[in-house]
PALUMVEX-331535 format. One line per 2 residues: number of its first residue (from 0); their letters; for each residue x, y, z of N, C-alpha, C. Coordinates in steps of 0.001 Angstrom, whole numbers, plus 500000, padded with zeros to 6 digits. Example, Ala and Ser with C-alpha at 12.3 -4.5 7.8 and 13.67 -1.06 7.14 Angstrom:
BEGIN
0) as) 513190/494310/507800/512300/495500/507800/513200/496700/507800  512850/497750/507080/513670/498940/507140/512900/500030/507870
//
This chain:
BEGIN
0) xx) 184068/266000/486977/183474/264955/486155/182647/264033/487044  181694/263335/486439/180854/262393/487165/181626/261104/487396
2) xx) 181513/260551/488598/182183/259295/488924/181315/258508/489893  181615/257211/490034/180875/256360/490958/181863/255606/491838
4) xx) 181676/255721/493145/182591/255158/494121/181988/253936/494797  182854/252970/495128/182469/251793/495900/182819/252080/497358
6) xx) 181817/252094/498210/181996/252486/499607/181524/251349/500512  182362/250966/501474/182006/249919/502421/181394/250532/503675
8) xx) 180151/250133/503954/179450/250594/505156/178727/249404/505774  178955/249206/507071/178288/248114/507794/178484/246775/507090
10) xx) 179728/246528/506668/180116/245268/506042/179383/245001/504722  178940/246061/504079/178324/245950/502765/178892/247023/501853
12) xx) 178922/246721/500560/179373/247708/499586/178192/248407/498949  178262/249720/498895/177253/250503/498219/177951/251391/497186
14) xx) 177179/251915/496253/177713/252796/495221/177277/254226/495492  178217/255163/495368/177926/256580/495564/178451/257376/494372
16) xx) 177579/258174/493763/178004/259056/492674/178604/260324/493262  179734/260747/492699/180408/261959/493179/180948/262737/491991
18) xx) 181008/264034/492164/181646/264898/491169/183085/265146/491628  184052/264765/490797/185465/264873/491157/186232/265523/490012
20) xx) 187430/266037/490273/188224/266636/489195/188630/265603/488150  188761/266028/486938/189227/265150/485860/190682/264785/486096
22) xx) 191062/263523/485982/192450/263123/486255/193403/263632/485181  194659/263804/485591/195721/264214/484672/196765/263096/484624
24) xx) 197303/262799/483446/198259/261690/483357/199621/262058/483936  200202/261118/484672/201584/261241/485121/202481/260595/484066
26) xx) 203764/260645/484304/204700/259987/483386/204357/258504/483284  204328/257988/482054/204019/256584/481850/202545/256254/481875
28) xx) 201681/257263/481842/200242/257047/481897/199539/257776/480755  198317/257345/480487/197422/258120/479642/196102/258304/480383
30) xx) 195312/259247/479943/193933/259399/480407/193033/259137/479214  192027/258297/479427/191078/258023/478353/189713/258612/478680
32) xx) 189008/259006/477652/187591/259324/477783/186859/257999/477734  186213/257629/478825/185641/256297/478972/184346/256177/478176
34) xx) 184281/255144/477370/183057/254826/476641/182268/253704/477333  182973/252743/477905/182311/251645/478604/183245/251065/479649
36) xx) 182659/250510/480694/183400/249799/481725/182629/248523/482037  183135/247715/482961/182472/246449/483281/182613/246150/484761
38) xx) 181714/245305/485267/181709/244957/486680/182533/243704/486934  183216/243708/488075/183990/242562/488525/183692/242315/489989
40) xx) 183331/241071/490295/182910/240754/491660/184005/241043/492676  185272/240854/492294/186361/241034/493241/186430/242414/493848
42) xx) 186192/243452/493054/186320/244795/493617/185082/245201/494418  184000/244460/494279/182786/244742/495046/182717/243926/496326
44) xx) 183603/242920/496447/183463/241917/497487/183950/242438/498840  183180/242195/499882/183580/242540/501251/183955/241253/501984
46) xx) 185180/241208/502518/185661/240000/503177/186649/239280/502296  187573/238531/502897/188595/237887/502087/189488/238938/501464
48) xx) 189686/238842/500155/190457/239863/499448/189527/241045/499201  189687/242102/499964/188759/243232/499893/189001/244045/498632
50) xx) 188071/244933/498345/188125/245665/497083/189129/246799/497089  189769/247079/498209/190806/248102/498198/190660/249180/499247
52) xx) 189978/248914/500339/189837/249896/501392/188390/250293/501608  188137/251240/502524/186754/251627/502839/186030/252296/501689
54) xx) 186777/252905/500763/186145/253482/499583/187167/253628/498462  186684/253514/497236/187554/253741/496086/186698/254045/494870
56) xx) 187284/254768/493944/186646/255006/492668/186583/253674/491927  185388/253233/491561/185197/251908/491000/185609/251800/489541
58) xx) 185698/250562/489084/185969/250286/487685/187416/249956/487413  187710/248678/487149/189089/248236/486917/189421/248022/485453
60) xx) 188437/248199/484573/188673/247990/483146/187759/248925/482361  188212/249263/481169/187424/250203/480377/187881/250196/478928
62) xx) 187021/250727/478078/187368/251049/476701/187068/252527/476490  187786/253154/475562/187549/254567/475311/188563/255138/474345
64) xx) 188590/256446/474243/189526/257127/473348/190582/257862/474156  191792/257890/473636/192890/258562/474324/192595/260057/474380
66) xx) 192615/260601/475602/192305/262017/475820/193559/262842/476101  194476/262292/476888/195703/262992/477245/196816/261971/477441
68) xx) 198036/262370/477130/199178/261461/477158/200270/262010/478064  200732/261169/478981/201778/261567/479913/203163/261448/479314
70) xx) 204113/261997/480033/205508/262013/479584/206036/260594/479381  206719/260382/478288/207375/259113/478020/206513/258059/477365
72) xx) 205248/258349/477121/204347/257374/476509/204420/257506/474994  204674/256401/474345/204755/256389/472884/203808/255331/472329
74) xx) 203570/255390/471034/202767/254366/470377/201290/254641/470324  200835/255713/470978/199429/256103/470906/199349/257608/470698
76) xx) 198206/258047/470193/197972/259473/470008/196566/259811/470468  196324/261071/470739/194995/261518/471163/193970/261108/470113
78) xx) 192877/260522/470593/191811/260081/469706/191829/258597/469394  192943/257909/469693/193017/256471/469427/191994/255714/470276
80) xx) 191414/254672/469694/190486/253801/470414/191276/252692/471101  191117/252567/472416/191907/251617/473199/191023/250914/474228
82) xx) 191570/249862/474847/190919/249218/475981/192003/248643/476872  191646/248343/478122/192621/247756/479031/192229/247943/480475
84) xx) 193118/247515/481369/192895/247728/482800/193149/249194/483127  192318/249757/483991/192401/251178/484323/192261/251374/485828
86) xx) 192458/252610/486249/192103/253031/487608/190909/253975/487496  189767/253539/488005/188608/254411/488028/187803/254426/486750
88) xx) 187397/253244/486279/186616/253162/485052/185174/253586/485199  184695/253692/486442/183330/254173/486661/183352/255700/486713
90) xx) 183791/256298/485645/183909/257755/485573/183999/258177/484114  183836/259454/483878/183871/259954/482500/185279/259903/481915
92) xx) 186298/259980/482780/187696/259867/482353/188420/258963/483340  189372/258167/482835/190091/257218/483688/191562/257173/483308
94) xx) 192393/256793/484274/193837/256691/484082/194203/255259/483704  195098/255149/482729/195572/253835/482285/197093/253854/482219
96) xx) 197728/252850/482822/199169/252687/482688/199492/252362/481236  200538/252950/480721/200883/252752/479311/201099/251289/478963
98) xx) 201556/250491/479941/201827/249080/479672/200552/248234/479634  199418/248865/479963/198140/248158/479945/197291/248535/478728
100) xx) 197833/249310/477803/197067/249789/476650/197018/248722/475560  195805/248441/475090/195612/247577/473931/194767/248330/472902
102) xx) 195161/248322/471640/194339/248973/470620/193028/248214/470432  191929/248942/470346/190623/248294/470188/190428/247832/468753
104) xx) 190168/246551/468537/189866/246090/467179/188596/246764/466657  188585/247098/465383/187455/247829/464803/186155/247033/464873
106) xx) 186259/245697/464851/185030/244890/464827/184383/244751/466197  185060/245182/467254/184487/245116/468592/183776/246419/468935
108) xx) 182625/246310/469586/181950/247490/470124/182698/247964/471363  182383/249163/471816/182982/249663/473053/182656/248720/474210
110) xx) 181426/248212/474231/180998/247332/475314/181763/246008/475282  181947/245447/474106/182702/244198/473995/184153/244388/474433
112) xx) 184760/245486/474011/186156/245735/474390/186296/245899/475896  185332/246575/476523/185388/246788/477969/185211/245492/478747
114) xx) 184604/244491/478118/184337/243221/478790/185540/242288/478814  186629/242679/478173/187757/241755/477999/188830/241820/479091
116) xx) 189368/242997/479454/190664/243029/480162/190764/242199/481429  189929/242438/482424/190097/241760/483708/189874/240257/483573
118) xx) 188770/239859/482952/188440/238432/482877/189466/237645/482070  189885/238181/480938/190780/237416/480068/192232/237452/480549
120) xx) 192644/238546/481162/193987/238559/481737/194048/237633/482950  192998/237659/483780/192935/236734/484911/192935/235288/484432
122) xx) 192153/235001/483390/192127/233649/482836/193494/233268/482281  194180/234225/481653/195531/233934/481157/196451/233542/482305
124) xx) 196368/234264/483428/197220/233948/484571/196936/232535/485090  195645/232181/485178/195275/230877/485722/195608/229748/484762
126) xx) 195416/229973/483472/195519/228893/482491/196900/228798/481861  197483/229931/481510/198794/229934/480860/199938/230056/481880
128) xx) 199885/231111/482694/201036/231437/483535/201275/230403/484629  200241/230061/485379/200393/229137/486502/199807/227762/486216
130) xx) 198676/227713/485529/198014/226431/485274/198682/225594/484206  199419/226258/483309/200192/225561/482259/199364/224516/481521
132) xx) 198134/224892/481186/197238/223988/480473/197768/223720/479068  197713/222466/478656/198236/222051/477362/197134/221469/476480
134) xx) 197404/221458/475191/196499/220835/474237/196252/219379/474631  194977/218993/474617/194618/217625/474969/194327/217410/476439
136) xx) 194657/218396/477303/194359/218272/478729/192905/218687/478995  192488/218520/480265/191111/218820/480651/191075/219873/481751
138) xx) 190217/220858/481563/190018/221955/482509/188628/221853/483117  188548/221955/484450/187274/222016/485165/187093/223422/485702
140) xx) 185952/224052/485397/185684/225431/485801/184475/225451/486716  184691/225847/487961/183597/225980/488915/182937/227355/488736
142) xx) 181612/227374/488649/180933/228636/488422/181287/229193/487056  181076/228388/486026/181584/228710/484686/180868/229868/484011
144) xx) 179762/230344/484576/179024/231429/483936/179566/232814/484272  180549/232903/485157/181143/234195/485495/181965/234723/484326
146) xx) 182363/235985/484408/183194/236559/483362/184490/235792/483182  185160/235495/484303/186410/234727/484233/186156/233298/483796
148) xx) 184979/232753/484148/184635/231404/483735/184481/231298/482232  183747/232247/481649/183568/232251/480196/184905/232466/479495
150) xx) 185724/233388/480015/187049/233612/479428/187882/232339/479481  187760/231576/480561/188517/230330/480694/188048/229293/479678
152) xx) 186757/229247/479415/186236/228362/478370/186874/228710/477030  186919/230010/476730/187468/230460/475453/188959/230153/475336
154) xx) 189713/230337/476421/191152/230075/476356/191445/228578/476272  190634/227764/476933/190803/226319/476802/190590/225902/475351
156) xx) 189561/226462/474723/189292/226159/473317/190444/226619/472439  190997/227773/472749/192112/228313/471975/193325/227390/472045
158) xx) 193572/226825/473221/194718/225935/473424/194488/224565/472798  193211/224157/472749/192905/222808/472294/192679/221855/473435
160) xx) 192301/222413/474610/191994/221608/475786/190489/221394/475892  190107/220390/476646/188689/220087/476881/188223/220839/478120
162) xx) 186998/221369/478098/186478/222109/479250/185237/221444/479812  185212/221347/481138/184049/220891/481892/183674/222051/482818
164) xx) 182399/222423/482850/181995/223552/483674/180805/223221/484545  180775/223811/485754/179624/223628/486634/178817/224915/486715
166) xx) 177515/224747/486929/176609/225865/487170/175379/225304/487855  174760/226120/488688/173530/225689/489330/172333/225725/488409
168) xx) 172513/226237/487206/171406/226424/486267/171657/225632/484993  170720/224739/484653/170821/223993/483403/170711/224921/482202
170) xx) 169931/225988/482339/169800/226957/481256/171132/227651/480997  171842/228023/482056/173150/228644/481894/174119/227700/481196
172) xx) 174054/226421/481538/174949/225449/480920/174717/225396/479416  173465/225448/478992/173178/225437/477560/173743/226680/476886
174) xx) 173645/227835/477556/174235/229064/477014/175754/228941/476922  176361/228317/477935/177815/228151/477949/178276/227180/476867
176) xx) 177495/226160/476608/177842/225231/475524/177855/225952/474186  176947/226925/474036/176884/227682/472786/178116/228558/472594
178) xx) 178799/228883/473698/180001/229715/473593/181287/228903/473643  181169/227546/473714/182369/226719/473609/182585/225691/474698
180) xx) 181757/225687/475760/181930/224688/476821/181662/223295/476261  182545/222349/476588/182394/220990/476073/181383/220175/476864
182) xx) 181486/220216/478201/180590/219417/479048/180141/220268/480231  178855/220207/480554/178330/220948/481697/177803/220033/482776
184) xx) 177983/220429/484025/177444/219706/485177/176578/220673/485958  175276/220372/486062/174345/221259/486752/174326/220928/488240
186) xx) 175031/221724/489034/175060/221508/490484/175560/222755/491193  175109/222938/492416/175656/223968/493309/176305/223311/494536
188) xx) 176364/221988/494540/176835/221240/495699/178186/220584/495415  178909/220222/496461/180182/219499/496284/179932/218021/496043
190) xx) 179329/217723/494885/178907/216353/494602/179285/215918/493186  180336/216534/492642/180612/216361/491216/181874/215544/490920
192) xx) 182652/215196/491927/183940/214542/491674/183777/213202/490965  182798/212401/491379/182600/211098/490750/182249/211260/489269
194) xx) 181408/212251/488956/181034/212482/487566/182229/212964/486750  183046/213818/487356/184246/214303/486669/185204/213154/486394
196) xx) 185375/212272/487380/186251/211106/487187/185726/210231/486045  184413/210069/485997/183821/209259/484937/184048/209912/483571
198) xx) 183899/211233/483518/184068/211960/482257/185511/211917/481757  186448/211688/482672/187868/211655/482299/188431/210237/482301
200) xx) 187551/209259/482277/188003/207871/482251/188764/207469/483490  188440/208112/484625/189093/207811/485888/190377/208568/486132
202) xx) 190858/209273/485124/192151/209965/485223/192092/211190/486121  190991/211931/486085/190924/213226/486769/191337/214343/485837
204) xx) 191094/215565/486255/191388/216713/485392/192794/217242/485654  193279/218011/484703/194625/218575/484804/194648/219917/485528
206) xx) 193555/220660/485414/193490/221981/486030/192059/222262/486459  191901/222765/487680/190602/223208/488188/190682/224702/488471
208) xx) 189675/225446/488018/189534/226854/488378/188348/226962/489326  188623/227328/490569/187594/227420/491600/187255/228878/491857
210) xx) 186146/229318/491283/185653/230656/491546/184492/230662/492507  184186/229500/493096/183050/229382/494012/183484/229589/495456
212) xx) 184546/228871/495885/185051/229095/497231/185276/227834/498034  185346/228002/499349/185730/226935/500251/184770/225770/500304
214) xx) 183487/226013/500011/182496/224945/500115/182734/223830/499101  183457/224110/498022/183716/223087/497002/185199/222764/496860
216) xx) 186041/223362/497691/187492/223183/497534/187902/221720/497628  187450/221016/498662/187851/219621/498855/187379/218762/497685
218) xx) 186176/219038/497191/185660/218270/496053/186462/218577/494793  186877/219826/494637/187743/220191/493510/189050/219403/493562
220) xx) 189622/219299/494758/190880/218565/494898/190701/217095/494540  189525/216548/494864/189262/215145/494550/189126/214909/493041
222) xx) 188965/215982/492277/188847/215867/490823/190209/215849/490128  191267/216206/490833/192573/216356/490206/193228/215025/489895
224) xx) 193891/214977/488754/194692/213821/488400/196152/214029/488784  197008/213167/488266/198444/213268/488549/198980/214593/488013
226) xx) 199747/215297/488843/200257/216636/488554/199140/217643/488280  197994/217412/488888/196874/218338/488721/197120/219657/489431
228) xx) 196562/220725/488867/196709/222076/489412/195337/222627/489802  195290/223366/490917/194032/223912/491415/194194/225406/491656
230) xx) 193421/226212/490940/193478/227668/491064/192303/228178/491882  192576/229078/492805/191526/229761/493557/191452/231207/493092
232) xx) 190258/231625/492643/190106/232972/492101/188938/233726/492737  188203/233083/493629/187086/233783/494267/186362/232881/495240
234) xx) 185381/233473/495940/184603/232716/496914/183240/233374/497074  182395/233124/496066/181039/233670/496105/180215/233022/497202
236) xx) 180688/231874/497729/179963/231207/498807/180288/231788/500182  181240/232727/500236/181662/233341/501502/182281/232328/502472
238) xx) 182814/231258/501932/183491/230245/502758/184987/230340/502491  185748/230737/503518/187169/231011/503349/188078/229920/503911
240) xx) 187502/228933/504559/188277/227824/505108/187840/226534/504423  188805/225614/504252/188472/224374/503570/189408/223257/503995
242) xx) 188921/222022/503876/189743/220838/504114/190719/220678/502951  191957/220315/503263/192938/220032/502222/193548/218662/502495
244) xx) 193599/217832/501469/194146/216482/501586/195640/216547/501269  196455/216654/502304/197903/216773/502116/198501/215500/501527
246) xx) 197916/214355/501851/198414/213113/501283/198264/213114/499766  197127/213636/499285/196908/213711/497841/197864/214713/497198
248) xx) 198086/215849/497865/199042/216834/497354/200408/216190/497180  200802/215412/498192/202110/214772/498199/202199/213654/497162
250) xx) 201274/212699/497243/201364/211495/496426/201123/211755/494943  200215/212701/494651/199843/212956/493256/200504/214215/492690
252) xx) 201468/214767/493443/202231/215947/492993/201308/217095/492550  200319/217384/493369/199371/218433/493043/199942/219812/493341
254) xx) 199445/220807/492635/199824/222198/492851/198569/223018/493136  198643/223862/494157/197517/224719/494542/198011/226162/494550
256) xx) 197277/227036/493874/197706/228437/493799/196494/229370/493732  196743/230621/494029/195695/231636/493961/196059/232707/492960
258) xx) 195034/233375/492414/195241/234482/491480/194438/235681/491967  195140/236753/492302/194517/237990/492767/195476/239140/492507
260) xx) 194928/240318/492291/195758/241513/492126/195962/242276/493425  195432/241744/494533/195450/242492/495795/196855/242904/496214
262) xx) 197835/242036/496025/199203/242348/496433/200182/242226/495268  199672/242173/494056/200535/242016/492892/201204/243347/492553
264) xx) 202550/243396/492485/203229/244655/492151/203009/245016/490689  203375/246240/490350/203196/246715/488979/203917/245826/487975
266) xx) 205072/245307/488363/205822/244446/487454/205044/243179/487120  204305/242653/488092/203494/241462/487860/202335/241751/486928
268) xx) 201719/242926/487094/200620/243309/486205/201123/243524/484784  202319/244068/484676/202914/244243/483350/203180/242900/482695
270) xx) 203686/241944/483472/203985/240617/482944/202720/239935/482419  201628/240036/483184/200394/239394/482741/199809/240098/481527
272) xx) 199952/241420/481454/199482/242149/480271/200266/241728/479037  201570/241536/479206/202406/241095/478084/202018/239685/477638
274) xx) 201709/238824/478598/201292/237470/478260/199973/237462/477506  199029/238262/477965/197749/238404/477262/197977/238931/475852
276) xx) 198839/239935/475724/199119/240524/474415/199703/239480/473447  200556/238620/473968/201217/237623/473132/200309/236436/472805
278) xx) 199608/235906/473822/198922/234625/473661/197437/234737/473323  196800/235830/473710/195342/235927/473582/194889/237018/472615
280) xx) 195543/238169/472654/195094/239301/471838/195003/238961/470349  195934/238177/469779/195779/237841/468359/194444/237163/468043
282) xx) 193952/236331/468972/192669/235658/468760/191493/236613/468933  191668/237657/469753/190655/238709/469854/190632/239518/468556
284) xx) 191807/239839/468059/191905/240675/466856/191330/239999/465620  191503/238678/465510/191019/238006/464300/189639/237368/464469
286) xx) 189020/237574/465634/187645/237135/465819/187466/235742/466378  188543/235024/466656/188393/233692/467249/187833/233771/468664
288) xx) 188137/234857/469368/187584/235084/470698/186675/236294/470654  185436/236105/471110/184467/237186/471213/183869/237129/472614
290) xx) 184025/238171/473409/183513/238130/474781/181997/237971/474806  181514/237293/475830/180078/237086/476003/179545/238141/476970
292) xx) 178665/238988/476487/178081/240048/477315/176714/239611/477811  176537/239635/479108/175265/239270/479720/174243/240384/479556
294) xx) 174641/241607/479902/173711/242733/479887/174491/244031/479880  173835/245089/479418/174447/246417/479354/173543/247412/480076
296) xx) 174131/248186/480975/173407/249195/481731/173986/250567/481430  173197/251599/481641/173701/252961/481512/174481/253332/482763
298) xx) 175238/254436/482687/176014/254907/483833/175105/255142/485041  173926/255706/484818/172992/255982/485910/172387/254711/486501
300) xx) 172539/253595/485791/171958/252336/486250/172987/251416/486917  174140/251966/487299/175163/251136/487936/174632/250358/489149
302) xx) 173808/250952/490014/173276/250155/491136/172465/248952/490662  171729/249080/489558/170984/247956/489010/171946/246894/488476
304) xx) 173037/247334/487858/174043/246407/487365/174660/245625/488519  174960/246333/489610/175530/245675/490789/174539/244674/491380
306) xx) 173256/245023/491397/172245/244111/491936/172181/242828/491114  172332/242951/489793/172330/241749/488954/173553/240886/489268
308) xx) 174685/241519/489459/175887/240755/489797/175742/240096/491161  175222/240828/492140/175055/240279/493483/174120/239071/493487
310) xx) 173155/239063/492564/172197/237966/492481/172739/236780/491687  173957/236935/491123/174605/235879/490328/173722/235396/489183
312) xx) 173026/236340/488575/172135/235967/487483/172786/235980/486122  174050/236421/486035/174651/236672/484729/175291/235432/484127
314) xx) 175384/235480/482794/176215/234553/482039/177141/235423/481202  178397/235533/481611/179327/236448/480972/179435/237752/481743
316) xx) 179724/238828/481034/180053/240103/481675/178865/241060/481716  178802/241795/482817/177865/242909/482963/178631/244184/482639
318) xx) 178145/244930/481671/178863/246096/481140/178051/247364/481411  178781/248471/481610/178159/249770/481835/178620/250744/480768
320) xx) 177669/251374/480084/177991/252409/479096/178230/253715/479829  179382/254315/479609/179733/255564/480284/179606/256735/479315
322) x) 180342/256664/478188/180343/257763/477236/179134/257729/476320
//
């Protein structure tokens, strides 16, 4: 079958198409015929939390139809339309753990379904599992135009929290407001804490999601209020070191945490999938949450899709049609 691999050469990631055998499901797994997959910066990133070694079959999420079912898997049958986290979504067929299977709502396209799993499960971990965002609280999202940023806007709205988002583009902010962002700050610099304090009446925010990196970490911390939480989910600025105000952590009872699948065991991935299924999937099923798709590329255009992601031009998810 046709597949596309992420290969690290000379400290850069490139994409290579390869013909490989079709996967077979093991116990507790299914194989899906992939209809669509989506790009995620984390698996393409070189440095920090690497994408998984010198080379790997790309694609961490997909939508498609059940092709084969492994021993012990119940609740699905061949031909069912599903979506979820997978191994090797940049291919004609991909393996999915049975605990990661979600039935595809009929009103979603294959592309929309493929745009959900990684971003919304990651957002669930940051906002529900660790961030413990509550109705009436305020969320600050750095780099809000990313897939996880848009998902965080949607989950804040679902909870009844207020969202503030940053972007270097005023045009992107207007697009984000149309999808639910309450307040936008147009900046690429660590110069937003005073404005955030003003927007919160001096209180500060309850939760910050930092998908930008070390260059804004200290400013993010300055935005936190009492018992404020700060999530680190990426570093598009390639800055891995940052100043931390320990006095503020101590005096204001701040919490700092990271969200990554790099070392997360299968049990942790199952837990987050269950949380998404309980807290978010109902809103996907009834239409309250609709993923924002930036652009759709064909399977042969994956390098063009990667170039768009590398240029940070997107608002929402970049999706690839496979089937």
